[in-house]
N, CA, C and O atoms as CSV, one atom per row, in Angstrom:
chain,resi,resn,atom,element,x,y,z
A,1,MET,N,N,86.814,106.819,153.952
A,1,MET,CA,C,86.595,107.530,152.719
A,1,MET,C,C,87.771,107.358,151.759
A,1,MET,O,O,87.590,107.249,150.546
A,2,LYS,N,N,88.997,107.335,152.333
A,2,LYS,CA,C,90.176,107.154,151.486
A,2,LYS,C,C,90.165,105.804,150.801
A,2,LYS,O,O,90.549,105.691,149.637
A,3,THR,N,N,89.720,104.764,151.527
A,3,THR,CA,C,89.710,103.427,150.928
A,3,THR,C,C,88.710,103.342,149.791
A,3,THR,O,O,88.928,102.585,148.845
A,4,LEU,N,N,87.632,104.088,149.853
A,4,LEU,CA,C,86.667,104.102,148.763
A,4,LEU,C,C,87.270,104.759,147.510
A,4,LEU,O,O,86.921,104.401,146.385
A,5,PHE,N,N,88.158,105.704,147.715
A,5,PHE,CA,C,88.803,106.371,146.589
A,5,PHE,C,C,89.976,105.560,146.047
A,5,PHE,O,O,90.171,105.504,144.833
A,6,ILE,N,N,90.749,104.940,146.908
A,6,ILE,CA,C,91.948,104.200,146.513
A,6,ILE,C,C,91.583,102.910,145.779
A,6,ILE,O,O,92.226,102.571,144.786
A,7,ALA,N,N,90.577,102.191,146.240
A,7,ALA,CA,C,90.215,100.913,145.629
A,7,ALA,C,C,89.843,101.074,144.152
A,7,ALA,O,O,90.375,100.329,143.330
A,8,PRO,N,N,88.966,101.996,143.772
A,8,PRO,CA,C,88.665,102.148,142.340
A,8,PRO,C,C,89.870,102.648,141.544
A,8,PRO,O,O,90.040,102.297,140.376
A,9,LEU,N,N,90.704,103.468,142.184
A,9,LEU,CA,C,91.892,103.956,141.497
A,9,LEU,C,C,92.849,102.809,141.175
A,9,LEU,O,O,93.399,102.756,140.076
A,10,VAL,N,N,93.051,101.899,142.115
A,10,VAL,CA,C,93.916,100.735,141.895
A,10,VAL,C,C,93.338,99.848,140.794
A,10,VAL,O,O,94.076,99.372,139.931
A,11,LEU,N,N,92.035,99.624,140.818
A,11,LEU,CA,C,91.401,98.815,139.775
A,11,LEU,C,C,91.538,99.479,138.399
A,11,LEU,O,O,91.785,98.804,137.399
A,12,LEU,N,N,91.379,100.784,138.360
A,12,LEU,CA,C,91.493,101.501,137.093
A,12,LEU,C,C,92.908,101.416,136.537
A,12,LEU,O,O,93.091,101.178,135.344
A,13,LEU,N,N,93.911,101.609,137.395
A,13,LEU,CA,C,95.299,101.543,136.949
A,13,LEU,C,C,95.717,100.127,136.559
A,13,LEU,O,O,96.485,99.948,135.614
A,14,SER,N,N,95.232,99.146,137.261
A,14,SER,CA,C,95.602,97.768,136.927
A,14,SER,C,C,94.944,97.328,135.622
A,14,SER,O,O,95.461,96.443,134.941
A,15,ALA,N,N,93.835,97.921,135.273
A,15,ALA,CA,C,93.176,97.582,134.009
A,15,ALA,C,C,93.987,98.084,132.819
A,15,ALA,O,O,93.883,97.535,131.722
A,16,CYS,N,N,94.792,99.123,133.028
A,16,CYS,CA,C,95.608,99.663,131.948
A,16,CYS,C,C,96.865,98.829,131.711
A,16,CYS,O,O,97.447,98.884,130.628
A,17,ALA,N,N,97.281,98.072,132.696
A,17,ALA,CA,C,98.474,97.246,132.548
A,17,ALA,C,C,98.108,96.009,131.748
A,17,ALA,O,O,97.112,95.346,132.036
A,18,GLY,N,N,98.898,95.708,130.766
A,18,GLY,CA,C,98.608,94.535,129.956
A,18,GLY,C,C,99.721,94.289,128.960
A,18,GLY,O,O,100.675,95.063,128.881
A,19,ASP,N,N,99.603,93.238,128.218
A,19,ASP,CA,C,100.595,92.876,127.218
A,19,ASP,C,C,100.131,93.433,125.882
A,19,ASP,O,O,99.388,92.786,125.144
A,20,TYR,N,N,100.586,94.651,125.583
A,20,TYR,CA,C,100.190,95.300,124.347
A,20,TYR,C,C,101.261,95.106,123.292
A,20,TYR,O,O,102.450,95.021,123.599
A,21,GLN,N,N,100.831,95.039,122.066
A,21,GLN,CA,C,101.738,94.860,120.953
A,21,GLN,C,C,101.581,96.052,120.011
A,21,GLN,O,O,100.470,96.517,119.759
A,22,PHE,N,N,102.695,96.532,119.503
A,22,PHE,CA,C,102.691,97.687,118.602
A,22,PHE,C,C,102.906,97.201,117.175
A,22,PHE,O,O,103.909,96.552,116.878
A,23,ASN,N,N,101.977,97.512,116.310
A,23,ASN,CA,C,102.093,97.171,114.895
A,23,ASN,C,C,102.108,98.454,114.086
A,23,ASN,O,O,101.397,99.408,114.406
A,24,THR,N,N,102.917,98.477,113.039
A,24,THR,CA,C,103.014,99.662,112.198
A,24,THR,C,C,103.139,99.254,110.741
A,24,THR,O,O,103.549,98.138,110.421
A,25,ASN,N,N,102.782,100.169,109.880
A,25,ASN,CA,C,102.939,99.913,108.449
A,25,ASN,C,C,104.239,100.513,107.921
A,25,ASN,O,O,104.489,100.479,106.716
A,26,LEU,N,N,105.070,101.063,108.809
A,26,LEU,CA,C,106.345,101.626,108.397
A,26,LEU,C,C,107.364,100.518,108.161
A,26,LEU,O,O,107.424,99.540,108.906
A,27,ASP,N,N,108.143,100.686,107.139
A,27,ASP,CA,C,109.172,99.716,106.785
A,27,ASP,C,C,110.505,100.172,107.387
A,27,ASP,O,O,110.985,101.256,107.056
A,28,GLY,N,N,111.098,99.377,108.248
A,28,GLY,CA,C,112.353,99.734,108.895
A,28,GLY,C,C,113.471,99.966,107.908
A,28,GLY,O,O,114.315,100.838,108.117
A,29,GLU,N,N,113.491,99.197,106.834
A,29,GLU,CA,C,114.527,99.361,105.823
A,29,GLU,C,C,114.373,100.696,105.095
A,29,GLU,O,O,115.369,101.345,104.776
A,30,ALA,N,N,113.138,101.106,104.833
A,30,ALA,CA,C,112.904,102.393,104.174
A,30,ALA,C,C,113.323,103.547,105.073
A,30,ALA,O,O,113.823,104.563,104.589
A,31,ILE,N,N,113.123,103.399,106.363
A,31,ILE,CA,C,113.533,104.439,107.309
A,31,ILE,C,C,115.051,104.540,107.328
A,31,ILE,O,O,115.598,105.643,107.307
A,32,ASN,N,N,115.733,103.408,107.369
A,32,ASN,CA,C,117.202,103.422,107.338
A,32,ASN,C,C,117.716,104.043,106.044
A,32,ASN,O,O,118.701,104.781,106.059
A,33,GLU,N,N,117.058,103.753,104.933
A,33,GLU,CA,C,117.448,104.316,103.641
A,33,GLU,C,C,117.280,105.839,103.652
A,33,GLU,O,O,118.125,106.565,103.129
A,34,TYR,N,N,116.201,106.308,104.242
A,34,TYR,CA,C,115.922,107.738,104.284
A,34,TYR,C,C,116.951,108.492,105.125
A,34,TYR,O,O,117.375,109.586,104.753
A,35,PHE,N,N,117.355,107.910,106.258
A,35,PHE,CA,C,118.237,108.608,107.183
A,35,PHE,C,C,119.723,108.288,107.000
A,35,PHE,O,O,120.544,108.794,107.766
A,36,LYS,N,N,120.094,107.473,106.020
A,36,LYS,CA,C,121.504,107.102,105.893
A,36,LYS,C,C,122.386,108.283,105.515
A,36,LYS,O,O,123.586,108.254,105.788
A,37,ALA,N,N,121.838,109.308,104.902
A,37,ALA,CA,C,122.631,110.488,104.559
A,37,ALA,C,C,123.134,111.195,105.813
A,37,ALA,O,O,124.159,111.875,105.764
A,38,SER,N,N,122.435,111.047,106.927
A,38,SER,CA,C,122.856,111.711,108.162
A,38,SER,C,C,124.112,111.071,108.748
A,38,SER,O,O,124.742,111.663,109.625
A,39,ASP,N,N,124.490,109.887,108.290
A,39,ASP,CA,C,125.709,109.232,108.756
A,39,ASP,C,C,126.955,109.723,108.012
A,39,ASP,O,O,128.072,109.329,108.347
A,40,VAL,N,N,126.769,110.572,107.016
A,40,VAL,CA,C,127.880,111.068,106.199
A,40,VAL,C,C,128.208,112.499,106.623
A,40,VAL,O,O,127.356,113.385,106.556
A,41,THR,N,N,129.444,112.714,107.057
A,41,THR,CA,C,129.901,114.032,107.461
A,41,THR,C,C,130.239,114.853,106.224
A,41,THR,O,O,130.829,114.343,105.272
A,42,VAL,N,N,129.860,116.134,106.243
A,42,VAL,CA,C,130.087,117.015,105.098
A,42,VAL,C,C,131.243,117.963,105.393
A,42,VAL,O,O,131.281,118.612,106.439
A,43,TYR,N,N,132.186,118.034,104.453
A,43,TYR,CA,C,133.273,119.006,104.489
A,43,TYR,C,C,133.113,119.879,103.256
A,43,TYR,O,O,133.080,119.376,102.133
A,44,GLU,N,N,133.013,121.195,103.464
A,44,GLU,CA,C,132.800,122.128,102.362
A,44,GLU,C,C,133.856,123.206,102.364
A,44,GLU,O,O,134.502,123.470,103.378
A,45,GLY,N,N,134.018,123.817,101.220
A,45,GLY,CA,C,134.947,124.938,101.111
A,45,GLY,C,C,136.381,124.483,101.313
A,45,GLY,O,O,136.826,123.497,100.726
A,46,ASN,N,N,137.094,125.216,102.150
A,46,ASN,CA,C,138.505,124.915,102.395
A,46,ASN,C,C,138.711,123.950,103.556
A,46,ASN,O,O,139.851,123.626,103.888
A,47,THR,N,N,137.635,123.488,104.178
A,47,THR,CA,C,137.790,122.568,105.302
A,47,THR,C,C,137.951,121.144,104.792
A,47,THR,O,O,137.183,120.681,103.949
A,48,GLU,N,N,138.939,120.472,105.306
A,48,GLU,CA,C,139.175,119.064,104.997
A,48,GLU,C,C,139.444,118.342,106.301
A,48,GLU,O,O,139.866,118.962,107.277
A,49,PRO,N,N,139.207,117.040,106.331
A,49,PRO,CA,C,139.490,116.292,107.561
A,49,PRO,C,C,140.982,116.317,107.876
A,49,PRO,O,O,141.817,116.316,106.971
A,50,VAL,N,N,141.307,116.341,109.160
A,50,VAL,CA,C,142.708,116.382,109.576
A,50,VAL,C,C,143.303,114.979,109.661
A,50,VAL,O,O,144.523,114.827,109.722
A,51,VAL,N,N,142.463,113.965,109.664
A,51,VAL,CA,C,142.951,112.586,109.718
A,51,VAL,C,C,143.098,112.056,108.293
A,51,VAL,O,O,142.413,112.532,107.388
A,52,PRO,N,N,143.977,111.084,108.081
A,52,PRO,CA,C,144.092,110.501,106.738
A,52,PRO,C,C,142.794,109.802,106.341
A,52,PRO,O,O,142.104,109.224,107.180
A,53,TYR,N,N,142.479,109.863,105.071
A,53,TYR,CA,C,141.244,109.255,104.575
A,53,TYR,C,C,141.500,108.561,103.247
A,53,TYR,O,O,142.492,108.812,102.563
A,54,GLU,N,N,140.571,107.682,102.912
A,54,GLU,CA,C,140.643,106.941,101.654
A,54,GLU,C,C,139.603,107.506,100.691
A,54,GLU,O,O,138.434,107.641,101.051
A,55,THR,N,N,140.017,107.832,99.489
A,55,THR,CA,C,139.107,108.348,98.473
A,55,THR,C,C,138.366,107.182,97.830
A,55,THR,O,O,138.983,106.219,97.375
A,56,ILE,N,N,137.056,107.276,97.796
A,56,ILE,CA,C,136.231,106.212,97.207
A,56,ILE,C,C,135.821,106.565,95.782
A,56,ILE,O,O,135.877,105.712,94.897
A,57,GLY,N,N,135.410,107.805,95.549
A,57,GLY,CA,C,135.027,108.204,94.198
A,57,GLY,C,C,134.211,109.472,94.202
A,57,GLY,O,O,133.907,110.024,95.259
A,58,LEU,N,N,133.852,109.937,93.012
A,58,LEU,CA,C,133.053,111.134,92.856
A,58,LEU,C,C,131.572,110.802,92.980
A,58,LEU,O,O,131.120,109.743,92.545
A,59,VAL,N,N,130.829,111.722,93.580
A,59,VAL,CA,C,129.377,111.576,93.703
A,59,VAL,C,C,128.738,112.909,93.350
A,59,VAL,O,O,129.382,113.957,93.395
A,60,GLU,N,N,127.469,112.849,93.003
A,60,GLU,CA,C,126.738,114.078,92.699
A,60,GLU,C,C,125.308,113.943,93.179
A,60,GLU,O,O,124.765,112.843,93.280
A,61,GLY,N,N,124.722,115.070,93.468
A,61,GLY,CA,C,123.310,115.147,93.804
A,61,GLY,C,C,122.684,116.231,92.970
A,61,GLY,O,O,123.268,117.301,92.795
A,62,GLU,N,N,121.496,115.970,92.450
A,62,GLU,CA,C,120.842,116.935,91.571
A,62,GLU,C,C,119.354,116.998,91.880
A,62,GLU,O,O,118.701,115.969,92.050
A,63,THR,N,N,118.824,118.218,91.952
A,63,THR,CA,C,117.384,118.414,92.104
A,63,THR,C,C,116.890,119.238,90.936
A,63,THR,O,O,117.640,119.996,90.322
A,64,CYS,N,N,115.608,119.075,90.640
A,64,CYS,CA,C,115.017,119.704,89.459
A,64,CYS,C,C,113.649,120.258,89.824
A,64,CYS,O,O,112.842,119.576,90.455
A,65,GLN,N,N,113.395,121.491,89.428
A,65,GLN,CA,C,112.057,122.067,89.538
A,65,GLN,C,C,111.352,121.752,88.227
A,65,GLN,O,O,111.597,122.399,87.209
A,66,GLU,N,N,110.478,120.756,88.258
A,66,GLU,CA,C,109.874,120.279,87.010
A,66,GLU,C,C,108.745,121.166,86.510
A,66,GLU,O,O,108.575,121.342,85.304
A,67,GLY,N,N,107.974,121.725,87.438
A,67,GLY,CA,C,106.853,122.571,87.031
A,67,GLY,C,C,107.018,123.990,87.527
A,67,GLY,O,O,107.769,124.249,88.467
A,68,ALA,N,N,106.310,124.910,86.887
A,68,ALA,CA,C,106.414,126.319,87.266
A,68,ALA,C,C,105.932,126.548,88.693
A,68,ALA,O,O,106.416,127.453,89.372
A,69,ASN,N,N,104.988,125.741,89.151
A,69,ASN,CA,C,104.438,125.910,90.499
A,69,ASN,C,C,105.111,125.017,91.534
A,69,ASN,O,O,104.727,125.050,92.703
A,70,ASP,N,N,106.096,124.226,91.145
A,70,ASP,CA,C,106.834,123.376,92.082
A,70,ASP,C,C,107.828,124.210,92.879
A,70,ASP,O,O,108.139,125.345,92.520
A,71,ALA,N,N,108.316,123.628,93.961
A,71,ALA,CA,C,109.340,124.299,94.760
A,71,ALA,C,C,110.615,124.424,93.939
A,71,ALA,O,O,110.978,123.502,93.209
A,72,PRO,N,N,111.301,125.565,94.056
A,72,PRO,CA,C,112.544,125.725,93.294
A,72,PRO,C,C,113.593,124.708,93.730
A,72,PRO,O,O,113.599,124.253,94.874
A,73,ALA,N,N,114.465,124.364,92.816
A,73,ALA,CA,C,115.557,123.442,93.133
A,73,ALA,C,C,116.435,124.084,94.200
A,73,ALA,O,O,116.701,125.285,94.155
A,74,SER,N,N,116.889,123.267,95.169
A,74,SER,CA,C,117.670,123.835,96.271
A,74,SER,C,C,119.009,123.120,96.410
A,74,SER,O,O,119.123,121.917,96.176
A,75,ILE,N,N,120.004,123.887,96.793
A,75,ILE,CA,C,121.335,123.341,97.014
A,75,ILE,C,C,121.321,122.378,98.192
A,75,ILE,O,O,122.022,121.366,98.165
A,76,SER,N,N,120.538,122.674,99.223
A,76,SER,CA,C,120.519,121.789,100.391
A,76,SER,C,C,119.992,120.400,100.035
A,76,SER,O,O,120.492,119.399,100.549
A,77,GLU,N,N,118.990,120.332,99.159
A,77,GLU,CA,C,118.471,119.025,98.732
A,77,GLU,C,C,119.495,118.306,97.852
A,77,GLU,O,O,119.673,117.093,97.970
A,78,ALA,N,N,120.163,119.045,96.976
A,78,ALA,CA,C,121.199,118.450,96.126
A,78,ALA,C,C,122.352,117.924,96.985
A,78,ALA,O,O,122.909,116.865,96.692
A,79,ARG,N,N,122.712,118.656,98.042
A,79,ARG,CA,C,123.780,118.218,98.950
A,79,ARG,C,C,123.358,116.943,99.681
A,79,ARG,O,O,124.166,116.030,99.852
A,80,THR,N,N,122.104,116.876,100.110
A,80,THR,CA,C,121.610,115.671,100.779
A,80,THR,C,C,121.640,114.472,99.849
A,80,THR,O,O,121.992,113.370,100.270
A,81,LEU,N,N,121.277,114.670,98.596
A,81,LEU,CA,C,121.318,113.564,97.632
A,81,LEU,C,C,122.754,113.123,97.357
A,81,LEU,O,O,123.005,111.937,97.144
A,82,ALA,N,N,123.698,114.066,97.358
A,82,ALA,CA,C,125.110,113.704,97.203
A,82,ALA,C,C,125.587,112.915,98.424
A,82,ALA,O,O,126.354,111.963,98.281
A,83,ARG,N,N,125.144,113.298,99.615
A,83,ARG,CA,C,125.498,112.551,100.827
A,83,ARG,C,C,124.942,111.128,100.759
A,83,ARG,O,O,125.620,110.175,101.145
A,84,ARG,N,N,123.716,110.986,100.272
A,84,ARG,CA,C,123.111,109.659,100.142
A,84,ARG,C,C,123.888,108.814,99.136
A,84,ARG,O,O,124.082,107.618,99.350
A,85,ALA,N,N,124.333,109.430,98.039
A,85,ALA,CA,C,125.131,108.708,97.042
A,85,ALA,C,C,126.467,108.275,97.646
A,85,ALA,O,O,126.954,107.182,97.356
A,86,ALA,N,N,127.061,109.128,98.484
A,86,ALA,CA,C,128.309,108.758,99.156
A,86,ALA,C,C,128.077,107.585,100.109
A,86,ALA,O,O,128.901,106.674,100.184
A,87,ALA,N,N,126.961,107.605,100.834
A,87,ALA,CA,C,126.636,106.495,101.738
A,87,ALA,C,C,126.428,105.205,100.952
A,87,ALA,O,O,126.802,104.129,101.419
A,88,ASP,N,N,125.840,105.302,99.773
A,88,ASP,CA,C,125.647,104.118,98.923
A,88,ASP,C,C,126.976,103.496,98.515
A,88,ASP,O,O,127.056,102.286,98.305
A,89,LYS,N,N,128.018,104.314,98.400
A,89,LYS,CA,C,129.344,103.808,98.036
A,89,LYS,C,C,130.140,103.343,99.250
A,89,LYS,O,O,131.273,102.885,99.106
A,90,GLY,N,N,129.559,103.456,100.451
A,90,GLY,CA,C,130.250,103.014,101.656
A,90,GLY,C,C,131.085,104.085,102.319
A,90,GLY,O,O,131.901,103.778,103.187
A,91,ALA,N,N,130.902,105.334,101.932
A,91,ALA,CA,C,131.666,106.438,102.515
A,91,ALA,C,C,131.021,106.901,103.816
A,91,ALA,O,O,129.821,106.724,104.026
A,92,ASN,N,N,131.828,107.490,104.678
A,92,ASN,CA,C,131.287,108.085,105.895
A,92,ASN,C,C,131.523,109.595,105.928
A,92,ASN,O,O,131.251,110.245,106.938
A,93,ALA,N,N,132.028,110.153,104.829
A,93,ALA,CA,C,132.221,111.596,104.711
A,93,ALA,C,C,132.224,111.976,103.239
A,93,ALA,O,O,132.407,111.135,102.359
A,94,ILE,N,N,132.017,113.268,102.994
A,94,ILE,CA,C,132.029,113.774,101.624
A,94,ILE,C,C,132.699,115.145,101.623
A,94,ILE,O,O,132.453,115.978,102.496
A,95,LEU,N,N,133.550,115.357,100.623
A,95,LEU,CA,C,134.165,116.664,100.400
A,95,LEU,C,C,133.391,117.321,99.262
A,95,LEU,O,O,133.544,116.933,98.103
A,96,ILE,N,N,132.565,118.309,99.583
A,96,ILE,CA,C,131.791,119.003,98.553
A,96,ILE,C,C,132.736,119.913,97.782
A,96,ILE,O,O,133.357,120.810,98.353
A,97,LYS,N,N,132.838,119.674,96.488
A,97,LYS,CA,C,133.734,120.460,95.634
A,97,LYS,C,C,133.029,121.694,95.070
A,97,LYS,O,O,133.598,122.785,95.056
A,98,LYS,N,N,131.781,121.518,94.604
A,98,LYS,CA,C,131.078,122.641,93.980
A,98,LYS,C,C,129.583,122.392,94.012
A,98,LYS,O,O,129.126,121.279,93.752
A,99,CYS,N,N,128.822,123.428,94.332
A,99,CYS,CA,C,127.361,123.410,94.224
A,99,CYS,C,C,126.937,124.578,93.346
A,99,CYS,O,O,127.440,125.692,93.492
A,100,MET,N,N,126.011,124.315,92.438
A,100,MET,CA,C,125.564,125.346,91.498
A,100,MET,C,C,124.053,125.267,91.332
A,100,MET,O,O,123.447,124.202,91.451
A,101,VAL,N,N,123.465,126.425,91.054
A,101,VAL,CA,C,122.049,126.503,90.720
A,101,VAL,C,C,121.943,127.068,89.312
A,101,VAL,O,O,122.531,128.104,89.002
A,102,PHE,N,N,121.183,126.375,88.459
A,102,PHE,CA,C,120.937,126.817,87.087
A,102,PHE,C,C,119.500,127.321,87.025
A,102,PHE,O,O,118.556,126.538,87.131
A,103,GLU,N,N,119.338,128.629,86.855
A,103,GLU,CA,C,118.007,129.236,86.844
A,103,GLU,C,C,117.338,129.179,85.477
A,103,GLU,O,O,116.111,129.241,85.392
A,104,GLU,N,N,118.121,129.062,84.404
A,104,GLU,CA,C,117.530,129.055,83.074
A,104,GLU,C,C,116.810,127.723,82.832
A,104,GLU,O,O,117.210,126.665,83.316
A,105,GLN,N,N,115.751,127.835,82.074
A,105,GLN,CA,C,114.928,126.667,81.801
A,105,GLN,C,C,115.612,125.790,80.764
A,105,GLN,O,O,116.078,126.276,79.734
A,106,GLY,N,N,115.666,124.483,81.049
A,106,GLY,CA,C,116.275,123.547,80.115
A,106,GLY,C,C,116.314,122.156,80.698
A,106,GLY,O,O,116.225,121.983,81.914
A,107,GLN,N,N,116.445,121.172,79.848
A,107,GLN,CA,C,116.501,119.762,80.226
A,107,GLN,C,C,115.283,119.351,81.058
A,107,GLN,O,O,115.394,118.522,81.961
A,108,GLY,N,N,114.128,119.934,80.751
A,108,GLY,CA,C,112.894,119.581,81.443
A,108,GLY,C,C,112.758,120.179,82.826
A,108,GLY,O,O,111.878,119.774,83.585
A,109,CYS,N,N,113.607,121.132,83.173
A,109,CYS,CA,C,113.579,121.749,84.500
A,109,CYS,C,C,113.465,123.262,84.371
A,109,CYS,O,O,114.060,123.866,83.479
A,110,PHE,N,N,112.696,123.865,85.271
A,110,PHE,CA,C,112.660,125.315,85.342
A,110,PHE,C,C,113.910,125.838,86.048
A,110,PHE,O,O,114.433,126.900,85.710
A,111,SER,N,N,114.376,125.076,87.031
A,111,SER,CA,C,115.648,125.370,87.696
A,111,SER,C,C,116.248,124.045,88.154
A,111,SER,O,O,115.529,123.079,88.410
A,112,ARG,N,N,117.571,124.017,88.251
A,112,ARG,CA,C,118.274,122.820,88.699
A,112,ARG,C,C,119.330,123.220,89.713
A,112,ARG,O,O,119.911,124.301,89.622
A,113,ALA,N,N,119.574,122.349,90.673
A,113,ALA,CA,C,120.666,122.523,91.626
A,113,ALA,C,C,121.498,121.257,91.585
A,113,ALA,O,O,120.963,120.149,91.624
A,114,VAL,N,N,122.816,121.426,91.505
A,114,VAL,CA,C,123.728,120.287,91.413
A,114,VAL,C,C,124.854,120.486,92.419
A,114,VAL,O,O,125.419,121.574,92.530
A,115,CYS,N,N,125.170,119.425,93.148
A,115,CYS,CA,C,126.342,119.417,94.031
A,115,CYS,C,C,127.228,118.246,93.638
A,115,CYS,O,O,126.753,117.122,93.472
A,116,ILE,N,N,128.522,118.520,93.491
A,116,ILE,CA,C,129.498,117.492,93.132
A,116,ILE,C,C,130.495,117.400,94.268
A,116,ILE,O,O,130.953,118.414,94.795
A,117,GLY,N,N,130.824,116.174,94.639
A,117,GLY,CA,C,131.758,115.987,95.739
A,117,GLY,C,C,132.542,114.703,95.617
A,117,GLY,O,O,132.353,113.913,94.692
A,118,GLN,N,N,133.419,114.518,96.568
A,118,GLN,CA,C,134.283,113.345,96.611
A,118,GLN,C,C,133.896,112.514,97.836
A,118,GLN,O,O,133.980,112.995,98.966
A,119,ALA,N,N,133.474,111.276,97.612
A,119,ALA,CA,C,133.138,110.373,98.711
A,119,ALA,C,C,134.433,109.838,99.311
A,119,ALA,O,O,135.313,109.359,98.596
A,120,ILE,N,N,134.536,109.928,100.634
A,120,ILE,CA,C,135.753,109.468,101.311
A,120,ILE,C,C,135.392,108.581,102.489
A,120,ILE,O,O,134.287,108.648,103.027
A,121,LYS,N,N,136.342,107.756,102.875
A,121,LYS,CA,C,136.184,106.879,104.034
A,121,LYS,C,C,137.247,107.294,105.066
A,121,LYS,O,O,138.450,107.195,104.821
A,122,MET,N,N,136.768,107.757,106.212
A,122,MET,CA,C,137.666,108.160,107.289
A,122,MET,C,C,137.692,107.049,108.336
A,122,MET,O,O,136.732,106.287,108.450
A,123,PRO,N,N,138.782,106.948,109.102
A,123,PRO,CA,C,138.821,105.931,110.148
A,123,PRO,C,C,137.748,106.184,111.199
A,123,PRO,O,O,137.465,107.326,111.560
A,124,GLU,N,N,137.156,105.089,111.685
A,124,GLU,CA,C,136.116,105.194,112.720
A,124,GLU,C,C,136.749,105.608,114.031
A,124,GLU,O,O,137.832,105.140,114.384
A,125,THR,N,N,136.070,106.488,114.754
A,125,THR,CA,C,136.555,106.903,116.078
A,125,THR,C,C,135.586,106.391,117.130
A,125,THR,O,O,134.377,106.347,116.902
A,126,ASP,N,N,136.115,106.009,118.272
A,126,ASP,CA,C,135.291,105.537,119.376
A,126,ASP,C,C,134.958,106.718,120.266
A,126,ASP,O,O,135.847,107.323,120.865
A,127,ASN,N,N,133.672,107.047,120.352
A,127,ASN,CA,C,133.224,108.147,121.203
A,127,ASN,C,C,132.562,107.618,122.462
A,127,ASN,O,O,131.631,108.239,122.974
A,128,GLN,N,N,133.013,106.505,122.962
A,128,GLN,CA,C,132.370,105.906,124.136
A,128,GLN,C,C,133.136,106.189,125.373
A,128,GLN,O,O,132.740,105.761,126.457
């Protein structure tokens, strides 16, 4: 009785084994572009890196609530855009100097959030 059960089970499992190929419509470069902000370390307030660093330049991130029914502008999104701008300049860290939210309507926005920071390059550390 066991052999009657095992034989079909082996055939069923062997039918699943094969040379399958995975195809996707996702663009690897677009994914890297989306996640590159995560490679930038954020220093805010009075915290600064303890290791020497090289200043690359100023960066900013800005979000805008364009319509009354859109999501309000957020500091976290503005900070992420500033991190992405720092990554575009080749930085691996950012010193956030100031983040502000403007609630009054103007410049085509119902609300705006802006973060300004300094893109910096810190020495790479080996964590292996």
